[in-house]
ZADO-1210 file (C-alpha; in nm, 4 decimals, padded with zeros to 6 digits):
<atoms>
<atom x="22.3284" y="06.9618" z="-19.2823" code="MET" pos="1"/>
<atom x="22.2844" y="07.2664" z="-19.5054" code="SER" pos="2"/>
<atom x="21.9534" y="07.4413" z="-19.5578" code="ASP" pos="3"/>
<atom x="21.8429" y="07.3786" z="-19.9176" code="THR" pos="4"/>
<atom x="21.5124" y="07.5649" z="-19.8965" code="ARG" pos="5"/>
<atom x="21.4667" y="07.8388" z="-20.1550" code="PRO" pos="6"/>
<atom x="21.5221" y="08.1913" z="-20.0299" code="SER" pos="7"/>
<atom x="21.1932" y="08.3158" z="-20.1811" code="SER" pos="8"/>
<atom x="20.9932" y="08.1193" z="-19.9217" code="GLY" pos="9"/>
<atom x="20.7743" y="07.9038" z="-20.1440" code="TRP" pos="10"/>
<atom x="20.8033" y="07.5408" z="-20.2575" code="THR" pos="11"/>
<atom x="20.6264" y="07.3327" z="-20.5202" code="PHE" pos="12"/>
<atom x="20.4771" y="07.0953" z="-20.2617" code="LEU" pos="13"/>
<atom x="20.2616" y="07.1875" z="-19.9619" code="THR" pos="14"/>
<atom x="20.3367" y="07.1140" z="-19.5984" code="ASN" pos="15"/>
<atom x="20.0709" y="06.8410" z="-19.6180" code="HIS" pos="16"/>
<atom x="20.2763" y="06.6774" z="-19.8941" code="SER" pos="17"/>
<atom x="20.5971" y="06.7189" z="-19.6952" code="HIS" pos="18"/>
<atom x="20.4414" y="06.5496" z="-19.3915" code="VAL" pos="19"/>
<atom x="20.3198" y="06.2619" z="-19.6118" code="LEU" pos="20"/>
<atom x="20.6677" y="06.2241" z="-19.7607" code="ILE" pos="21"/>
<atom x="20.8240" y="06.2084" z="-19.4134" code="CYS" pos="22"/>
<atom x="20.5761" y="05.9502" z="-19.2857" code="LEU" pos="23"/>
<atom x="20.6005" y="05.7425" z="-19.6038" code="ALA" pos="24"/>
<atom x="20.9769" y="05.7310" z="-19.5561" code="GLY" pos="25"/>
<atom x="20.9539" y="05.6464" z="-19.1845" code="ASP" pos="26"/>
<atom x="20.6112" y="05.5296" z="-19.0610" code="PRO" pos="27"/>
<atom x="20.7295" y="05.5577" z="-18.6984" code="PHE" pos="28"/>
<atom x="20.8679" y="05.9129" z="-18.7240" code="MET" pos="29"/>
<atom x="20.7823" y="06.1282" z="-18.4217" code="ARG" pos="30"/>
<atom x="20.5841" y="06.4467" z="-18.4800" code="MET" pos="31"/>
<atom x="20.8730" y="06.6484" z="-18.3354" code="ARG" pos="32"/>
<atom x="21.1081" y="06.4998" z="-18.5955" code="ASP" pos="33"/>
<atom x="20.8608" y="06.5606" z="-18.8787" code="VAL" pos="34"/>
<atom x="20.8298" y="06.9226" z="-18.7652" code="ALA" pos="35"/>
<atom x="21.2062" y="06.9706" z="-18.7674" code="MET" pos="36"/>
<atom x="21.2432" y="06.8107" z="-19.1101" code="LYS" pos="37"/>
<atom x="20.9563" y="07.0059" z="-19.2700" code="VAL" pos="38"/>
<atom x="21.0443" y="07.3311" z="-19.0940" code="GLY" pos="39"/>
<atom x="20.7114" y="07.3901" z="-18.9196" code="ILE" pos="40"/>
<atom x="20.5903" y="07.3648" z="-18.5608" code="THR" pos="41"/>
<atom x="20.4948" y="07.0369" z="-18.3977" code="GLU" pos="42"/>
<atom x="20.1441" y="07.1776" z="-18.3489" code="ARG" pos="43"/>
<atom x="20.1195" y="07.2410" z="-18.7256" code="ALA" pos="44"/>
<atom x="20.2291" y="06.8821" z="-18.7956" code="VAL" pos="45"/>
<atom x="19.9624" y="06.7493" z="-18.5595" code="ILE" pos="46"/>
<atom x="19.6973" y="06.9608" z="-18.7382" code="ARG" pos="47"/>
<atom x="19.8169" y="06.8304" z="-19.0759" code="ILE" pos="48"/>
<atom x="19.8157" y="06.4678" z="-18.9553" code="VAL" pos="49"/>
<atom x="19.4599" y="06.5191" z="-18.8260" code="ASN" pos="50"/>
<atom x="19.3603" y="06.6653" z="-19.1662" code="ASP" pos="51"/>
<atom x="19.5167" y="06.3693" z="-19.3467" code="LEU" pos="52"/>
<atom x="19.3454" y="06.1205" z="-19.1151" code="GLN" pos="53"/>
<atom x="19.0074" y="06.2903" z="-19.1617" code="ALA" pos="54"/>
<atom x="19.0538" y="06.2711" z="-19.5402" code="ALA" pos="55"/>
<atom x="19.1381" y="05.8994" z="-19.5198" code="GLY" pos="56"/>
<atom x="19.4905" y="05.9588" z="-19.6491" code="ALA" pos="57"/>
<atom x="19.6572" y="05.8001" z="-19.3486" code="LEU" pos="58"/>
<atom x="19.5796" y="05.5935" z="-19.0428" code="THR" pos="59"/>
<atom x="19.7560" y="05.5882" z="-18.7085" code="ARG" pos="60"/>
<atom x="19.8058" y="05.2740" z="-18.5023" code="GLU" pos="61"/>
<atom x="19.9676" y="05.2565" z="-18.1620" code="ARG" pos="62"/>
<atom x="20.2569" y="05.0080" z="-18.1479" code="GLU" pos="63"/>
<atom x="20.4102" y="04.9998" z="-17.8035" code="GLY" pos="64"/>
<atom x="20.5084" y="05.3540" z="-17.7129" code="ARG" pos="65"/>
<atom x="20.5160" y="05.4765" z="-18.0729" code="ARG" pos="66"/>
<atom x="20.2623" y="05.5461" z="-18.3453" code="ASN" pos="67"/>
<atom x="20.2788" y="05.3787" z="-18.6841" code="ARG" pos="68"/>
<atom x="20.1384" y="05.5788" z="-18.9751" code="TYR" pos="69"/>
<atom x="20.0056" y="05.3991" z="-19.2825" code="THR" pos="70"/>
<atom x="19.9353" y="05.5951" z="-19.5993" code="ILE" pos="71"/>
<atom x="19.6586" y="05.4996" z="-19.8430" code="ASP" pos="72"/>
<atom x="19.8632" y="05.5120" z="-20.1632" code="LEU" pos="73"/>
<atom x="19.5534" y="05.4456" z="-20.3766" code="ASP" pos="74"/>
<atom x="19.3575" y="05.7491" z="-20.2561" code="LEU" pos="75"/>
<atom x="19.3026" y="06.0029" z="-20.5373" code="PRO" pos="76"/>
<atom x="19.4471" y="06.3507" z="-20.4895" code="LEU" pos="77"/>
<atom x="19.1869" y="06.6049" z="-20.3797" code="ARG" pos="78"/>
<atom x="19.2077" y="06.8940" z="-20.6252" code="HIS" pos="79"/>
<atom x="19.0235" y="06.8536" z="-20.9602" code="PRO" pos="80"/>
<atom x="19.3435" y="06.9349" z="-21.1524" code="VAL" pos="81"/>
<atom x="19.5209" y="06.6300" z="-21.0077" code="GLU" pos="82"/>
<atom x="19.2254" y="06.4056" z="-20.9152" code="ALA" pos="83"/>
<atom x="19.3254" y="06.1572" z="-21.1869" code="HIS" pos="84"/>
<atom x="19.6388" y="06.0778" z="-20.9796" code="ARG" pos="85"/>
<atom x="19.6815" y="05.9046" z="-20.6431" code="THR" pos="86"/>
<atom x="19.8868" y="05.9736" z="-20.3332" code="ILE" pos="87"/>
<atom x="20.1166" y="05.6939" z="-20.4494" code="GLY" pos="88"/>
<atom x="20.1709" y="05.8781" z="-20.7780" code="ASP" pos="89"/>
<atom x="20.2664" y="06.1898" z="-20.5820" code="LEU" pos="90"/>
<atom x="20.5080" y="06.0082" z="-20.3527" code="LEU" pos="91"/>
<atom x="20.6738" y="05.7791" z="-20.6078" code="ALA" pos="92"/>
<atom x="20.9089" y="06.0377" z="-20.7626" code="PRO" pos="93"/>
<atom x="21.0431" y="06.1543" z="-20.4252" code="VAL" pos="94"/>
<atom x="21.0692" y="05.8181" z="-20.2507" code="LEU" pos="95"/>
<atom x="21.2683" y="05.5155" z="-20.3542" code="GLU" pos="96"/>
<atom x="21.0016" y="05.2743" z="-20.2261" code="ASN" pos="97"/>
<atom x="20.6711" y="05.4518" z="-20.1439" code="PRO" pos="98"/>
</atoms>
């Protein structure tokens, strides 16, 4: 798989958004796999997941030996510039079925 990240080092979406996109696409994705896909450490992913849980953006449920992550698609985005939109609005363009 080729690296399609821009060489300048910045992207339009944050790592928090990237983690949400990964977990929306696969609610059972392991933190290690999210880290590899996003390009950050597993520790950073765990911090982001904790942030998202604290904000009410996602919940984690244990199912057997795995965790299942559920995203609140109706939660408004946090910044005043985008507060009129929801997490579902953010995810819809990048996911086939958010």
